[in-house]
N, C-alpha and C positions, 0 to 999 in steps of 0.2 A: 444641801446648799449648792453643790456643783450642778445638779440637774436644773434647779430653778434659775441659776444664772444663765445657763444655755437656753433653756426653754423660752425665756423672755425674748430671745432674738428671733423666734420663728417667724414673726410677722415681717421682719426686715428682709428675709430672703428665703422663700420657701423652697428654693432649689439650690441651697447652699452647696450641696455635693456636686452639682453639675453646672455651677455658675460659669465655668470657663469652657463649657461644651455646648455651645448654642445649638448645634444641629441635633444634639441627642436628647434634648429636654423639651418635649412637645406640650406638656400640660402639667398642671398642679397635681399633687396626689389625689387619688379618687375621693378620699374623705373630705378634702377641701372644696371639691366641686359639687358636693351634694347640697341640696337646698338646706338652708339654715333657718330654723324657726325657734323663737322663744329665748334666745340668749340675750344678755343685757347689752345695752348700748355701750359704745366705747371700746369694743373688742377690736384689736388691730387687724388690718388687712394683710395681704401678702404680696410678694413679688415672684413672678414666674417668667418663663420664656416660652414662646410659641413659634410654630412654623406655619406660614400661610402660603398656600399655593398660588402661583401666578404664572400663566403662560408655560405650563409644563415644568416650571422651576419652582423655587420657594424663596421666601424671605423670612428672616428671623426677626423677632421683636421681643422686647421686654414688656410685660404686662403688670401694671401696678393696680392691684385690686383694693378698692376702698373697704374699710372696715365697717362693721355695724349692720348694714342693710343688705339684703339679698340681691337687690337690683339697683343699679346706679346709672346715672348719665355718664357718658364716656367721652374723654378728650383724646383725639388722635394728635400726637405731638411729633412733628417732623423735624429732623435735624438738618443742618446745613451741609456744605461741601468743604472738605470731605467728611466732616462729622467729628472734628476734634472736640467741639462743645456739644454734648448730647442733651444739655438742659435737664439733667436728671434732678437737679434741685427744684426746678419748676414742677416736674412730675410728682415728686414727693409732697410739695406744697399743695398741689391740686388734689392729690389722693387724700391728704389729711382733711381737706374741705368736703369730702364725701363724693368725689368723682373717681371713677376708674380712669386710668391713663395707659395708653399703649404707645410705645416708642419703637418704631420699626427701623431696620437697616435696609436700605435699598439694595437691589441686586448688585453684586460686585463690591459692596461696602462692608468692611469690618466682620468678615466671616460668613456673610451671606454669599452663596455661590452665584455664578453668572457674571455677566459683564455690566459695568456701570456705564449708562448713558443718561442723558437728560430725559429722553423719552421713556426709558425704563423706570426712572424715578417717578415720572408722572403716572405711569400705569401702576406702579407699586402702591402709591398712595390710594388710588382708586380700589385696588385689590384689598387693602386693609379695611377700607370702608365697607366693602362688600362682605368681608369676613365678620365684621362687627354685627352684621344683621343676620348671621346664621344661627340656627338652633344651638350649635356648639358654644358660640360666644355667650348666648343667653344662659344656657344651663350650667356651663362649666366656669364661666367667668363673671356672671352677674351683670351682663351688659343690658342696659335698657336702651334698645335701639330707637326709642322715641325721642331721645335727646342725645344726638351726636354732634360734637363741635370739633372743628379742625383748626389746629394751630401749628405754626412753624417759624423757624428762625432762618434768615438769609435765604438760601435755596428753599428751605422748608416753608418760608413765608410765601414764596411764589407757588410752591406746590399746594399749600393750604388754600390759597385763594382760587387757584385753578380748579382744584377738586370741588370746592364749595360752589363755584359758579356752574359746574356741570352736574350738580346733584341737588335737586330741589329739596330733598329731605334733610340735608345738613342744616342744623338749626342756627349756626353762627360760625364765624371764622376769625382767626387772630393771625396777624402778620407782625413778626418782631424783626425789625431791620430787614424787611423782605427785599429780595433782589428781583427787579423787573427786567428780564432778559430783553424784551422788546424795546425798552427805553434806551438800551445800549446799542443794540444791533440794527435798529430802524428809527427813522424820524430824526428829530433834532439832536438826540444823543449819539447818533452814529457818526463816526469819523473815518476818513481814509485810513486804511490799514487796521481797522478794528479787529479783523479776524486774527491777524498776526499778534496784535497787542494782547488779545484775550488768550491766545495760545501760550504766550510767554507767561502771562499772569496765572494761568490755571495749571501749568505743567507740574509745579512742585506738589500741589495737592493731589493731582491725578495719579501721582506715583503710589499713593496709598490705596488706590482702587483698582480692582481687577479689570483688565481689558480696556483701560482708559488712558488717554493721553491728552495733553493740553491742546494739541492740534486738532484731534478728532472732536473734542468737546466744543472747541471754538467753531469749527466748521458746522457742526450740528446746530449750534445756536444761531449762527449767521444765516444758515439756510432757512431756519424757522422764521427769522425776521419778525415782522409785525404780528405774526400769528401768536407769538409768545409775549405780546404786550398786554399787561394786565388791564390797561385802560380800555381795551376792547371788551372786557368782561364787566364793565361798570354796571350795566343794566341788571343782569342777574345777581350780581353781588349786592346791589342796592336794596334787595328785597329782604335782607336779614341783618341781624346785628353784626357789626364788625368792630374789631379793636385793632388799630394800626399804631404800632410803637416804633419810633425812629430814634436814632442816636445822633446827637448833634455833631460829634466828631468822627462820624463814620466815614472811612475812606474806601470801604468796599462797596457800600450802597449809599452814597451821599443822599441825604434827605431831599435836596433840591431836585434831584433827578428821579429818585425811586419812591419818594414819599409824597412830596407836595403835588406833583403832577397827577398822581393817582387820586389823591384827595379831590383835586379839581374835577376830575372826570366823574367821581362818585357823586359829588355835589351837583354836577350838571345832570346826573341821572336821578336827581331828587332823593338821594339816600338820606334817610332821617334817623337812622340808628347807627351812625358811624361815630366812634369815639377815637380820637387821635391824640397822641402825646409825643413830644420830643424830649428825651432825657439827655442830661449833660454827661454823656459817656461815649464809649467807642462801639464798634460794630458788635463786639461780643458782650456788651453790657457788663464788662468785667468788674467794674466797681459800683454796680447798681443792681446786683442780683436780688438782694432782699426786697428792695422797692419794686423791682420787676415782678417778682413772685406775688407780692401783695396786690399789685395792680391787676395781674391776671386773675387771681382768685377773686378779688373784689368785683371784677367785671363779670365773671361767670355767675357769682352769687346774685348780682344785681339783675342780670338779663334772664336768668333761669332760676328764680327763687323757689319754685315749688317742685323742682326736679331732683333734689339731692337724695332724699330717702324714700325708697319704695320697697315694698315687699317685706319679708320677715327679717329677723336679726340673725346674724351669724355667730355661732358659739366658738369658744376657744378650743384648740385641739385637746384630746385626752393626753394623759402621760405617754401612752404607747404611740399615739400619733405624732406627738412632738419629737419622740425619740427617733422617728423615721428621718427627721431632718438633720440629725446630729452625725458627725463623722464617726465611722466605726473604728474600733480598735483603741 
């Protein structure tokens, strides 16, 4: 009975023994990465951690492998700044719906080495997309690179839309209370003293990130100016399905500035597959998590109905394989 109780937990965390050592756990056990054929449906997936190279450095990421089928569409889920809310509840909900999910930490954030900058975060998102198209991702993690969707919250929403606009093979994008830098640092949203105000606003969060300060991040954003205005990307974004979710009581990314104006630009670009909603909650969707997960999963299923299950079925681990995941002693 003791074995069965523990063995049932294998799908929740395939790297239980190294969950706190992000840098030391690069892949799932070899048996979990082998092609799986002939097992029944409903077999649970697993969670692992991976290291992805970028500019002679690396970023760490959690990978949520969907159960059942050998090859799955995959959602890149990008967290905000500094990343207190990782949206792992959304990751599990999407995984249960038959999608793989990868949640990376940008350079300088939460154990990933290097320095945190906005430009590094933009490049890191692109690096993860590139990794998802590698033979390693297909063979070891069951990634079906034909269906890649990018989603993100706050900063992650900005990164998701930026990455999608620059990558024609990304099938869709989701922004959850996305922060549009250009709307604050350029155009009608800009105010005298913007750089100083942003520096003070971002300093507390910057303390959790390596090599970052509120002043440096504010200077970087102001220097980018209109280049980081998502409205400039309306034409390439309008070519694919989009889900934009705002929070009515958001004081970080107020909908009137970060949501409504982007929608206007997308509609002017003749976007026909944009779904938008404003929820009665705050920036973190703190009291609307269940509904947010349902909306995200429902959107994925509606926009990509034939992509969930491809390839063979993955079997459960043998008794010996499951024992590899249990603490020793």
